[in-house]
C-alpha positions as MATLAB code, in Angstrom:
seq = 'MGYYVYLIVAVVKNRTISYVGYTNNIKKRINLHNDSKGAKFTRGKKWKLIYYKSYVSKRDAMKEEYKLKKNYKLRNKIKKGKQFENFNFITL';
ca = [
      -6.473  -15.280    9.319;
      -6.658  -12.925    6.226;
      -3.838  -11.075    4.641;
      -3.837   -7.591    2.738;
      -1.879   -5.937   -0.206;
      -1.806   -2.259    0.422;
      -0.641    1.031   -1.343;
       0.349    3.905    0.901;
       1.349    7.295   -0.328;
       3.266   10.416    1.037;
       4.076   13.884   -0.369;
       7.843   14.629   -0.265;
       9.028   17.988   -1.882;
       5.888   18.526   -3.682;
       6.036   14.945   -5.294;
       3.721   11.956   -4.345;
       5.710    8.928   -3.544;
       4.131    5.431   -3.104;
       4.977    2.321   -1.324;
       3.302   -1.279   -1.680;
       3.619   -3.899    1.070;
       1.738   -6.827    2.621;
       0.454   -7.573    5.970;
      -1.937   -9.532    8.206;
      -2.743   -6.441   10.394;
      -3.121   -3.417    8.296;
      -3.893   -0.808   10.888;
      -0.884   -1.910   12.870;
       1.357   -1.836    9.686;
       0.408    1.753    8.755;
       1.034    3.040   12.376;
       4.405    1.178   12.289;
       5.074    2.987    8.829;
       4.232    6.456   10.251;
       6.075    5.717   13.614;
       9.260    5.286   11.535;
       9.347    1.509   12.565;
       8.433    0.071    9.168;
      10.545   -0.520    5.879;
      13.562    1.693    5.679;
      12.269    3.356    2.703;
       9.063    4.556    4.546;
      10.809    6.112    7.559;
      10.401    9.796    8.526;
       7.381   10.217    6.088;
       3.561   10.762    6.907;
       1.856    7.986    5.054;
      -1.858    7.556    3.838;
      -3.487    4.258    3.056;
      -5.153    4.925   -0.273;
      -5.825    0.987   -1.451;
      -5.959   -2.326    0.057;
      -7.247   -5.771   -1.107;
      -7.717   -8.892    0.993;
      -6.335  -12.374    0.308;
      -7.095  -15.667    2.136;
      -3.435  -17.009    1.853;
      -0.017  -15.148    2.412;
       1.224  -16.666   -0.691;
      -1.605  -14.967   -2.914;
      -0.728  -11.661   -1.120;
       2.958  -11.914   -1.701;
       2.251  -12.767   -5.374;
       0.077   -9.835   -5.774;
       2.377   -7.534   -3.781;
       5.270   -8.369   -6.098;
       3.098   -7.625   -9.293;
       1.920   -4.202   -8.011;
       5.465   -3.323   -6.769;
       6.607   -3.991  -10.390;
       3.735   -2.533  -12.143;
       4.253    1.429  -12.013;
       1.519    2.324  -14.589;
      -1.072    0.494  -12.133;
       0.249    2.132   -9.382;
      -0.159    5.540  -10.862;
      -3.605    4.649  -11.999;
      -4.575    3.888   -8.335;
      -2.915    6.710   -7.036;
      -5.236    8.857   -9.472;
      -8.216    6.990   -8.080;
      -9.261    4.836  -11.086;
     -11.543    2.135  -10.252;
     -10.534   -1.600  -10.436;
     -12.553   -4.753   -9.827;
     -12.383   -5.980   -6.097;
     -10.080   -2.999   -5.007;
     -10.850   -1.239   -1.855;
      -9.998    2.530   -2.009;
      -9.734    4.892    0.895;
     -10.717    8.487    0.247;
      -7.966   10.909    1.325;
];
């Protein structure tokens, strides 16, 4: 079983906001966010997946999620579509 770190974005009041998380089922997790059953911060917004990266272990995924959550410069670069090694971007 693999784990994923993902970045989703939503537009609220003409501002793009982002959320970072990890999961073992990315489709189900995004659907939960969009159905307002995900994290409290994500409720009531329409989210789009723009980035994900897979990991073999849950521990590695959690470490990377923590790093990405704290690194706002990297998150902004990802939101702007800059390419990074081993990152999987989703076109909007």
